[in-house]
Residue, then its C-alpha position, 0 to 999 in steps of 0.5 A: m188721837k184717842r190713845k197716846d203713845g210715844n210716837v204721838m207725843n213726839v208729833i205733838r212736841d214737833r208741832l209745838d216746836a214748829l209753832r214756836k219757830l213761827m212765833k219767834e220769827r214774828g216776835m210773838d211771846a204767846y199764841m192763843i188757840p181757842t175752840a171756835d170757828f169764824h162764827e162762834s158756832e157751838y160746834v166746830g167742823e174738822h177744818f177748825k180743830c186747831r186746838e185739837y191738832m196742836t195739843g191732842f185733846t179731843g174735847s169739845a171745849g178748851t183754850a190752848l196758850i203757847t209761849m216759848d217756855e210752856a204750853c197750857l190748855w184750859v179746860d172746865g170740870r167736864y174734861y179734867v179726866q179726859a185732858a189728864a189722859q190725853l195730855k200725858d207726856s205731851t209737854v202740854t199742861m192742863m189748867k183746871m178752870g175755876q180751881e183755886g190757884v189756877p189763873s184764867v187765860q187773861e191772868y196768865l197773859e198778864e203775868n207772862v207777856p212781857e212789857g212791850g211784848c206780843l200776843g198772837f192769835d187768828g182774829r177770825v176765831v176770837n170774838s170781838l169782846t174777848g179781843l177787845s178785853l185782851e187788847k185793853n189788858l195788854r195795853e197796860k203793859s205796852a204789849r200788842i196783839a197780832c191777829t192777822e195770821d193763822l199760824v196753826g194753818m201754816i204747819w197743818q199740812e193735811r188740814p181738812e178743807l172748809s165744809s161746802e155741803p149743798a145749801w137748800i131753800l126752806e119752804k115757806k110752809y116750814a119757814g113761816k114767813p117769806a125771806a123778803d118780809k124778814i129782810a123788810d122787818v130788819r130794815a125797819a128795825m135798822k131805821k129805828v136806830h138810824a143804822t145804815v148797815h147790819v153785819l150778821t155773822t151768826l149762822d143760825d140768824i143768817a139761815w133764819l133771815l134768808n130761809i136757807r139751810g145747809n149742813d156745814i156744822s154738825y147738829n145744825p142745819v146752817v151754811l158757812s156765810y156772812v150777811m151784810i144788809t143795807m137799805e139798798d141790798v143784801r150781800l151774802f158772802i158764801n162759797e158759791a159752790v154750795l149754791n145750785d141754779e135754783i137757790c141762786g135764782y131765789l136769792e137774786s129775786m130778793g136782791v141778794v148779791i152773792l159774793p165770795y165768802n172771804d170778801i167780807y173783810k174787804e167789804a167791811g173795811a169799806l164801811q167807814g162813815e156808816k153806822v153799823l150794827f154788829e154783835r161783838e159777842k158773836g162777831n169775830y175780832a178780825l172783822y171788827q178790826a176791819m171795820a174799825a180800821 
């Protein structure tokens, strides 16, 4: 979508209309679409390019916000020229972050979400700190957050599948330390702060901990996955199709339990009464909400 002609502009308008229809059905006054995956990765795979799909802007950073009356895209100074060209005639307004007179996303929401209103977003692509900040600000207007549905996914008919590139084991001579020893070190650190569960969502941390690598994120040798460490086991939430017999045997030899990728939310919801270590700046809001329920 590098070049904008009338047909592409019509496509963008149609997508915005379809999104607004879903918003109206759910009583949402605004819907936020960041540039992120479920793990706050620096780069996102094709499956996660919802903001690009909805606006036509192909830059690597930016946040879109759709209301019933307006569609806005916040970009920083790296993208002013690109966004101006790609958003032309699309009905999407560029918001130049940091410029005088330009509200931040939160300021815009405070102004435009009505008393008792609703902000929607896919809670899996918004980190917990951002979600909690939005929650606090909107609470002052008795407004609510709806974060359990991916509305863009509902209208993106030919959406690319999640990446499922084969994973592999990083040999000890390159990893420096066996994964079993790393797990033991993490458990020792957990004991010091009296934590019973450590939930890991950052892909580079998981790759380091288990000495596994993959090719699910551009420029980063990581595998889409989550990890939950207790004193008894290590649970790896992953698409099992990326694992061959060798890597399955390797993981199981260390007591790693292999579970479906999306089961992390169900397992997180069962952690009541546990003392959980969780990085809110990186862990997504949907996962935080599951643990807090």
